All heavy atoms as an XYZ file, in Angstrom:
657
protein
N     107.928    108.313    101.056
C     107.318    107.075    100.602
C     108.361    105.951    100.571
O     108.127    104.875    101.089
C     106.686    107.311     99.240
C     106.064    106.082     98.668
S     105.059    106.382     97.214
C     106.274    106.579     95.964
N     109.485    106.220     99.917
C     110.532    105.194     99.839
C     111.137    104.930    101.214
O     111.486    103.803    101.540
C     111.623    105.619     98.860
S     111.031    105.723     97.166
N     111.235    105.993    102.011
C     111.782    105.839    103.359
C     110.875    104.938    104.204
O     111.349    104.045    104.902
C     111.927    107.219    104.001
C     112.560    107.214    105.360
C     113.915    106.913    105.516
C     111.825    107.511    106.494
C     114.502    106.907    106.769
C     112.395    107.516    107.742
C     113.735    107.211    107.879
O     114.320    107.200    109.123
N     109.581    105.143    104.096
C     108.627    104.306    104.835
C     108.688    102.864    104.361
O     108.600    101.936    105.166
C     107.212    104.870    104.679
N     108.845    102.668    103.047
C     108.957    101.304    102.525
C     110.207    100.624    103.064
O     110.178     99.451    103.451
C     108.979    101.318    100.996
N     111.305    101.364    103.112
C     112.554    100.790    103.645
C     112.384    100.411    105.108
O     112.845     99.339    105.539
C     113.697    101.781    103.478
N     111.708    101.267    105.878
C     111.482    100.955    107.289
C     110.580     99.746    107.471
O     110.697     99.030    108.448
C     110.876    102.148    108.012
C     111.870    103.204    108.359
C     111.241    104.295    109.195
O     110.025    104.467    109.211
N     112.069    105.036    109.870
N     109.679     99.514    106.518
C     108.811     98.347    106.649
C     109.594     97.053    106.411
O     109.235     96.013    106.936
C     107.623     98.440    105.699
O     108.034     98.260    104.363
N     110.657     97.130    105.607
C     111.489     95.942    105.370
C     112.484     95.718    106.501
O     112.652     94.616    106.985
C     112.261     96.062    104.053
C     111.411     95.823    102.851
C     111.197     96.832    101.940
C     110.812     94.603    102.632
C     110.400     96.622    100.826
C     110.014     94.386    101.527
C     109.810     95.396    100.620
N     113.181     96.773    106.876
C     114.164     96.679    107.955
C     113.853     97.810    108.931
O     114.220     98.958    108.693
C     115.619     96.789    107.436
C     116.606     96.701    108.582
C     115.899     95.705    106.413
N     113.167     97.490    110.024
C     112.762     98.522    110.978
C     113.957     99.273    111.558
O     115.079     98.759    111.601
C     112.035     97.741    112.071
C     111.686     96.433    111.456
C     112.718     96.165    110.411
N     113.693    100.497    112.017
C     114.737    101.289    112.653
C     115.284    100.564    113.873
O     114.600     99.764    114.502
C     114.187    102.652    113.068
C     113.828    103.598    111.934
C     113.199    104.865    112.496
C     115.058    103.936    111.123
N     116.502    100.888    114.213
C     117.177    100.224    115.326
C     116.767    100.826    116.664
O     116.415    102.001    116.748
C     118.683    100.353    115.161
N     116.820     99.981    117.685
C     116.772    100.499    119.042
C     118.159    101.079    119.310
O     119.065    100.942    118.492
C     116.450     99.377    120.036
C     115.019     98.856    119.848
O     114.156     99.649    119.423
O     114.789     97.666    120.129
N     118.350    101.680    120.442
C     119.608    102.372    120.705
C     120.824    101.440    120.664
O     121.909    101.868    120.297
C     119.548    103.086    122.052
O     119.302    102.145    123.085
N     120.656    100.179    121.017
C     121.805     99.263    121.084
C     121.875     98.268    119.931
O     122.777     97.444    119.882
C     121.780     98.473    122.402
C     121.925     99.381    123.615
O     122.525    100.466    123.466
O     121.431     99.012    124.695
N     120.929     98.313    118.997
C     120.901     97.337    117.917
C     121.972     97.621    116.866
O     122.134     98.746    116.410
C     119.544     97.332    117.217
C     118.468     96.671    118.049
O     118.794     96.037    119.054
O     117.287     96.805    117.673
N     122.644     96.566    116.456
C     123.591     96.690    115.354
C     122.844     96.442    114.046
O     121.688     96.008    114.043
C     124.714     95.660    115.505
O     124.193     94.353    115.336
N     123.483     96.705    112.943
C     122.882     96.441    111.640
C     122.585     94.948    111.503
O     121.531     94.553    110.996
C     123.805     96.932    110.508
C     123.287     96.487    109.158
C     123.938     98.440    110.551
N     123.485     94.118    111.971
C     123.289     92.670    111.887
C     122.038     92.240    112.638
O     121.255     91.424    112.144
C     124.516     91.934    112.452
O     125.681     92.382    111.756
C     124.382     90.440    112.327
N     121.822     92.801    113.823
C     120.640     92.471    114.617
C     119.377     92.932    113.879
O     118.374     92.216    113.829
C     120.724     93.100    116.023
C     119.403     92.997    116.764
C     121.839     92.454    116.827
N     119.420     94.132    113.289
C     118.263     94.642    112.548
C     117.939     93.750    111.362
O     116.776     93.440    111.097
C     118.533     96.061    112.075
C     118.556     97.078    113.183
C     118.933     98.446    112.673
N     117.995     98.898    111.670
C     118.299     99.789    110.740
N     119.500    100.329    110.684
N     117.400    100.164    109.853
N     118.955     93.334    110.604
C     118.727     92.471    109.442
C     118.194     91.106    109.871
O     117.312     90.549    109.216
C     120.005     92.310    108.632
C     120.315     93.465    107.698
C     119.810     94.737    107.892
C     121.135     93.274    106.612
C     120.104     95.782    107.043
C     121.450     94.313    105.737
C     120.922     95.552    105.967
O     121.211     96.583    105.116
N     118.723     90.576    110.951
C     118.256     89.268    111.442
C     116.790     89.364    111.859
O     115.980     88.483    111.538
C     119.115     88.800    112.609
N     116.431     90.428    112.560
C     115.042     90.622    112.980
C     114.139     90.790    111.757
O     113.044     90.227    111.690
C     114.951     91.832    113.902
C     113.578     92.037    114.480
C     113.529     93.185    115.454
N     114.393     94.255    114.959
C     114.903     95.230    115.699
N     114.611     95.300    116.968
N     115.676     96.148    115.188
N     114.600     91.536    110.759
C     113.818     91.724    109.540
C     113.621     90.402    108.812
O     112.537     90.126    108.289
C     114.498     92.741    108.621
N     114.656     89.563    108.762
C     114.552     88.267    108.086
C     113.531     87.369    108.781
O     112.784     86.648    108.126
C     115.921     87.594    108.036
N     113.484     87.443    110.107
C     112.513     86.635    110.856
C     111.081     87.065    110.554
O     110.177     86.236    110.532
C     112.762     86.777    112.362
C     114.015     86.103    112.849
C     114.289     86.425    114.321
O     113.416     87.021    114.988
O     115.377     86.083    114.790
N     110.872     88.354    110.310
C     109.518     88.881    110.096
C     109.192     89.035    108.609
O     108.144     89.562    108.253
C     109.389     90.253    110.769
C     109.631     90.218    112.251
S     109.506     91.827    113.110
C     109.912     93.059    111.916
N     110.080     88.582    107.714
C     109.914     88.828    106.273
C     108.618     88.202    105.768
O     108.372     87.016    105.970
C     111.104     88.243    105.523
C     111.302     88.888    104.189
C     110.816     88.464    102.991
C     112.026     90.086    103.927
N     111.201     89.321    101.989
C     111.950     90.332    102.544
C     112.735     90.979    104.727
C     112.555     91.422    101.934
C     113.341     92.065    104.134
C     113.243     92.273    102.750
N     107.781     88.972    105.073
C     106.463     88.477    104.635
C     106.511     87.754    103.287
O     105.955     88.217    102.309
C     105.647     89.770    104.520
C     106.658     90.787    104.115
C     107.945     90.387    104.809
N     107.178     86.616    103.243
C     107.274     85.897    101.980
C     106.878     84.446    102.173
O     107.505     83.724    102.948
C     108.716     85.968    101.450
O     108.850     85.136    100.329
N     105.850     84.001    101.449
C     105.463     82.592    101.568
C     106.485     81.660    100.928
O     106.569     80.495    101.269
C     104.128     82.523    100.827
C     104.105     83.701     99.929
C     104.985     84.752    100.567
N     107.308     82.179     99.995
C     108.303     81.330     99.335
C     109.475     80.998    100.261
O     110.030     79.918    100.215
C     108.856     82.032     98.097
C     107.857     82.200     97.007
C     108.471     82.785     95.784
N     109.481     83.794     96.124
C     110.136     84.523     95.261
N     109.903     84.372     93.978
N     111.015     85.416     95.626
N     109.870     81.974    101.070
C     111.036     81.775    101.927
C     110.736     82.345    103.308
O     111.011     83.513    103.572
C     112.260     82.472    101.315
C     113.541     82.159    102.071
O     113.511     81.297    102.976
O     114.560     82.779    101.762
N     110.142     81.521    104.184
C     109.738     82.047    105.491
C     110.916     82.535    106.339
O     110.724     83.274    107.281
C     109.017     80.873    106.154
C     109.413     79.673    105.384
C     109.833     80.117    104.025
N     112.136     82.169    105.989
C     113.296     82.628    106.758
C     113.782     83.990    106.316
O     114.653     84.578    106.937
N     113.204     84.531    105.254
C     113.617     85.839    104.777
C     114.876     85.770    103.941
O     115.585     84.759    103.918
N     115.166     86.834    103.230
C     116.338     86.857    102.355
C     117.627     87.059    103.157
O     117.589     87.531    104.292
C     116.079     88.070    101.455
C     115.249     88.971    102.304
C     114.399     88.066    103.133
N     118.753     86.715    102.558
C     120.027     86.954    103.249
C     120.300     88.457    103.363
O     119.675     89.279    102.700
C     121.057     86.280    102.343
C     120.407     86.163    101.014
C     118.929     86.105    101.262
N     121.256     88.798    104.207
C     121.594     90.197    104.457
C     121.927     90.948    103.167
O     121.558     92.099    102.995
C     122.777     90.323    105.408
C     122.570     89.729    106.772
C     123.640     89.364    107.558
C     121.288     89.530    107.292
C     123.455     88.820    108.817
C     121.091     88.988    108.534
C     122.184     88.636    109.302
O     121.996     88.107    110.538
N     122.617     90.267    102.265
C     123.018     90.922    101.018
C     121.799     91.364    100.212
O     121.774     92.452     99.645
C     123.898     89.996    100.165
C     125.227     89.665    100.787
C     125.156     88.507    101.775
O     124.065     87.901    101.941
O     126.187     88.224    102.390
N     120.780     90.505    100.158
C     119.560     90.849     99.419
C     118.814     91.978    100.123
O     118.279     92.872     99.472
C     118.659     89.619     99.253
C     117.409     89.891     98.449
C     117.697     90.286     97.005
O     118.742     89.961     96.452
N     116.781     91.016     96.410
N     118.779     91.944    101.435
C     118.143     93.029    102.180
C     118.854     94.352    101.892
O     118.209     95.388    101.695
C     118.167     92.740    103.677
C     117.255     91.615    104.093
C     117.293     91.407    105.594
O     117.364     92.347    106.359
N     117.244     90.155    106.011
N     120.175     94.307    101.856
C     120.949     95.518    101.568
C     120.646     96.025    100.159
O     120.543     97.242     99.940
C     122.438     95.248    101.737
N     120.489     95.116     99.190
C     120.152     95.535     97.827
C     118.770     96.199     97.778
O     118.579     97.208     97.095
C     120.216     94.354     96.858
C     121.637     93.968     96.483
C     121.661     92.972     95.336
N     121.223     91.642     95.713
C     122.016     90.695     96.225
N     123.298     90.931     96.403
N     121.529     89.517     96.532
N     117.810     95.639     98.502
C     116.461     96.230     98.555
C     116.545     97.630     99.155
O     116.005     98.594     98.603
C     115.497     95.341     99.375
C     114.192     96.080     99.673
C     115.219     94.037     98.657
N     117.244     97.767    100.289
C     117.352     99.074    100.931
C     118.077    100.078    100.050
O     117.686    101.244     99.961
C     118.059     98.936    102.282
C     117.276     98.201    103.353
C     118.117     98.045    104.612
C     115.980     98.925    103.662
N     119.113     99.627     99.385
C     119.863    100.510     98.496
C     118.990    100.984     97.340
O     119.007    102.168     96.977
C     121.099     99.775     97.964
O     121.806    100.583     97.070
N     118.208    100.080     96.767
C     117.310    100.450     95.672
C     116.251    101.444     96.132
O     115.935    102.404     95.421
C     116.625     99.211     95.095
O     117.578     98.378     94.479
N     115.702    101.228     97.328
C     114.712    102.169     97.855
C     115.343    103.532     98.134
O     114.733    104.572     97.877
C     114.064    101.598     99.120
C     113.110    100.430     98.889
C     112.740     99.775    100.203
C     111.872    100.898     98.141
N     116.561    103.524     98.643
C     117.275    104.779     98.886
C     117.490    105.524     97.566
O     117.256    106.736     97.475
C     118.610    104.499     99.574
C     119.436    105.719     99.751
N     119.211    106.642    100.744
C     120.486    106.183     99.044
C     120.079    107.633    100.630
N     120.874    107.373     99.619
N     117.939    104.806     96.546
C     118.155    105.421     95.229
C     116.849    105.964     94.646
O     116.828    107.052     94.057
C     118.768    104.417     94.257
C     120.206    104.055     94.601
O     120.820    104.755     95.436
O     120.705    103.064     94.038
N     115.758    105.210     94.805
C     114.463    105.669     94.298
C     114.028    106.946     95.017
O     113.536    107.885     94.383
C     113.407    104.575     94.467
N     114.227    106.986     96.314
C     113.883    108.192     97.074
C     114.705    109.383     96.633
O     114.188    110.491     96.478
N     116.001    109.172     96.413
C     116.868    110.259     95.951
C     116.430    110.753     94.571
O     116.412    111.957     94.305
C     118.322    109.793     95.918
N     116.043    109.834     93.702
C     115.588    110.225     92.362
C     114.298    111.029     92.441
O     114.129    112.028     91.719
C     115.394    108.982     91.490
N     113.378    110.628     93.308
C     112.124    111.367     93.467
C     112.365    112.760     94.026
O     111.752    113.741     93.573
C     111.160    110.595     94.364
C     110.578    109.316     93.764
C     109.818    108.521     94.821
C     109.675    109.648     92.590
N     113.258    112.869     95.027
C     113.575    114.190     95.577
C     114.212    115.083     94.518
O     113.887    116.269     94.405
C     114.476    114.062     96.799
C     113.753    113.541     98.044
C     114.636    113.586     99.275
N     115.809    112.738     99.166
C     115.838    111.434     99.411
N     114.721    110.817     99.769
N     116.943    110.744     99.295
N     115.097    114.518     93.724
C     115.741    115.284     92.658
C     114.717    115.740     91.622
O     114.728    116.901     91.186
C     116.827    114.441     91.988
O     117.421    115.145     90.928
N     113.827    114.843     91.236
C     112.795    115.196     90.266
C     111.906    116.315     90.813
O     111.551    117.251     90.078
C     111.957    113.974     89.907
N     111.563    116.248     92.087
C     110.726    117.290     92.694
C     111.444    118.632     92.674
O     110.822    119.668     92.382
C     110.348    116.900     94.117
N     112.742    118.644     92.963
C     113.509    119.897     92.924
C     113.544    120.459     91.507
O     113.382    121.663     91.302
C     114.932    119.674     93.443
C     115.029    119.563     94.953
C     116.469    119.624     95.432
N     117.322    118.612     94.833
C     117.515    117.393     95.320
N     116.898    117.017     96.426
N     118.311    116.542     94.709
N     113.744    119.596     90.517
C     113.788    120.050     89.126
C     112.434    120.596     88.679
O     112.367    121.605     87.963
C     114.260    118.936     88.196
C     115.715    118.641     88.323
N     116.689    119.482     87.856
C     116.370    117.595     88.889
C     117.888    118.978     88.115
N     117.708    117.829     88.749
N     111.355    119.949     89.078
C     110.015    120.446     88.722
C     109.758    121.799     89.375
O     109.203    122.703     88.741
C     108.947    119.440     89.158
S     108.909    117.954     88.141
N     110.160    121.951     90.627
C     109.977    123.231     91.314
C     110.796    124.330     90.638
O     110.311    125.456     90.464
C     110.368    123.104     92.780
N     112.006    124.003     90.247
C     112.849    124.985     89.571
C     112.233    125.367     88.220
O     112.214    126.541     87.851
C     114.264    124.447     89.386
C     115.216    125.507     88.861
C     116.637    125.053     88.873
N     116.761    123.819     88.102
C     117.813    123.025     88.158
N     118.823    123.311     88.933
N     117.854    121.931     87.429
N     111.724    124.391     87.483
C     111.077    124.684     86.201
C     109.852    125.571     86.418
O     109.627    126.519     85.659
C     110.676    123.389     85.495
N     109.078    125.297     87.440
C     107.904    126.123     87.739
C     108.322    127.556     88.062
O     107.666    128.513     87.632
C     107.108    125.520     88.889
N     109.410    127.696     88.810
C     109.920    129.037     89.117
C     110.331    129.767     87.840
O     110.034    130.948     87.676
C     111.106    128.967     90.074
C     110.705    128.541     91.475
O     109.503    128.607     91.802
O     111.608    128.140     92.238
N     111.023    129.075     86.941
C     111.452    129.696     85.683
C     110.252    130.102     84.822
O     110.245    131.167     84.222
C     112.377    128.763     84.890
C     113.722    128.611     85.511
N     114.576    129.659     85.732
C     114.358    127.520     85.969
C     115.688    129.229     86.296
N     115.576    127.922     86.459
N     109.255    129.248     84.777
C     108.052    129.567     84.010
C     107.354    130.783     84.619
O     106.937    131.693     83.910
C     107.104    128.354     83.934
C     107.715    127.278     83.041
C     105.725    128.772     83.427
C     106.984    125.959     83.076
N     107.256    130.817     85.941
C     106.599    131.940     86.608
C     107.316    133.256     86.311
O     106.672    134.298     86.157
C     106.540    131.687     88.108
N     108.637    133.207     86.202
C     109.392    134.431     85.901
C     109.147    134.947     84.486
O     109.360    136.120     84.208
C     110.886    134.187     86.103
C     111.343    133.994     87.553
C     112.811    133.593     87.600
C     111.086    135.249     88.363
N     108.723    134.077     83.591
C     108.496    134.500     82.206
C     107.098    135.042     81.982
O     106.818    135.595     80.930
C     108.710    133.330     81.221
O     107.706    132.345     81.454
C     110.084    132.721     81.364
N     106.253    134.879     82.942
C     104.861    135.288     82.766
C     104.679    136.700     83.313
O     105.171    137.040     84.370
C     103.937    134.314     83.478
C     104.248    132.897     83.057
S     102.988    131.689     83.163
C     101.579    132.326     82.461
N     103.977    137.488     82.560
C     103.656    138.837     83.002
C     102.288    138.800     83.661
O     101.431    137.994     83.292
C     103.650    139.780     81.811
C     105.019    139.921     81.181
C     104.995    140.889     80.017
O     104.109    141.764     79.979
O     105.864    140.748     79.159
N     102.086    139.701     84.591
C     100.752    139.735     85.209
C      99.692    140.045     84.154
O      99.922    140.831     83.249
C     100.842    140.865     86.220
C     102.269    141.236     86.314
C     102.980    140.674     85.123
N      98.567    139.407     84.255
C      97.466    139.618     83.325
C      96.498    140.603     83.961
O      96.033    140.398     85.083
C      96.752    138.287     82.999
C      95.548    138.520     82.121
C      97.726    137.320     82.379
N      96.228    141.673     83.236
C      95.299    142.670     83.744
C      93.878    142.195     83.473
O      93.532    141.827     82.353
C      95.547    143.990     83.019
C      95.043    145.177     83.781
C      95.473    146.453     83.124
O      96.681    146.629     82.887
O      94.573    147.262     82.825
N      93.060    142.178     84.486
C      91.668    141.729     84.326
C      90.752    142.939     84.317
O      90.882    143.846     85.132
C      91.291    140.790     85.471
C      92.008    139.486     85.389
C      91.393    138.517     86.327
N      91.981    137.209     86.081
C      91.663    136.136     86.741
N      90.773    136.185     87.691
N      92.240    134.983     86.455
N      89.839    142.928     83.400
C      88.834    143.994     83.317
C      87.488    143.394     83.670
O      87.124    142.321     83.192
C      88.777    144.569     81.887
C      90.060    145.199     81.476
N      90.479    146.404     81.963
C      91.033    144.779     80.615
C      91.638    146.713     81.412
N      92.005    145.738     80.599
N      86.760    144.120     84.461
C      85.421    143.677     84.841
C      84.481    144.005     83.696
O      84.183    145.159     83.422
C      84.988    144.361     86.128
C      83.706    143.785     86.677
O      83.187    142.810     86.090
O      83.245    144.293     87.704
N      84.034    142.983     82.985
C      83.197    143.179     81.795
C      81.817    143.709     82.157
O      81.175    144.393     81.368
C      83.071    141.883     81.011
C      84.369    141.462     80.384
C      84.222    140.163     79.613
O      83.098    139.654     79.452
O      85.243    139.664     79.178
N      81.339    143.462     83.364
C      80.015    143.941     83.746
C      80.010    145.446     84.004
O      78.991    146.096     83.873
C      79.530    143.196     84.992
C      79.233    141.750     84.713
C      78.786    141.019     85.970
O      78.928    141.540     87.079
N      78.250    139.839     85.781
N      81.165    146.005     84.374
C      81.224    147.445     84.658
C      81.184    148.249     83.370
O      80.871    149.439     83.397
C      82.478    147.772     85.448
N      81.485    147.665     82.251
C      81.524    148.413     80.982
C      80.202    148.618     80.357
O      79.158    148.343     80.616
C      82.403    147.684     79.985
């Protein structure tokens, strides 16, 4: 999700594009009515960095939740089910 958001702000590079070219292209296409020229490179870098950090936090949270689920599963004993209609 965060990766897709970052790509929507600064699209992936073609094989020969530099970071500067990517940022310039992103600034030209920036969807802001306040500043049709787009934000400066520094602001774009801050947005991308924040999205990267958010993605890392989400991945970490998912790993921790999975680990907690594994620990909970290890503490549970199988429950024996009896068919009440057979009795």
